[in-house]
C-alpha positions, 0 to 999 in steps of 0.5 A: 660578187662583193668588190669592196671586200679586201683580199687576204694576203697570199705570199708569193712562191719563191721561184728563184730562191732570192731571199732564202736558200733551201738546203736539202735535208741531207746536206747540212754540215756537221758543225752547223756552219754553212759556208757561203763560199762553197760554190766558189771552189766548184766553178774552177776559176782558180784552175783556169790560167786565162781567168787567173791572169785576167783577175791579176791584171784587173787588180793591177789596174785597180791598184793603178787607179787607186794610186792616181786617186791618192789612196795608199791603203787601197793601193796596198790592198789591190796589190796584195790581191794581184800578188795572190793571183800572180802566185797562182798564175805561176803555179799553173804555168809550172803545172802546165809546163810539167804536163807538156814535158811528159807529153812529147813521147806521144808527139814524137811517135806521130811525126815519125809515122807521118814522115814514114808515110811520106817516104813510102808514097 
């Protein structure tokens, strides 16, 4: 075998699709625009009350840090983000409270059965 011979270049396979995203043939949008934020709406982070509260607190803390460093533009930016998450947090609280108001009918029936069972024993 000739060890002085250079090997020809072989491209590595894209195992993790780091460089390119291979979109399936049937999933191309009709207008030709591929939105990179498509995955954000799928993970449900804006519907989870805990995640929204955590993001709101994070941006409030970032605003405090920017205030202490003396950057008023960055402070306003972070406060606007925190305000957005605060509004979403309030929406989710209202939605959860409405859902809980509709459930007591089921909850009222269960304690009555338990109290009747206790009386029988």
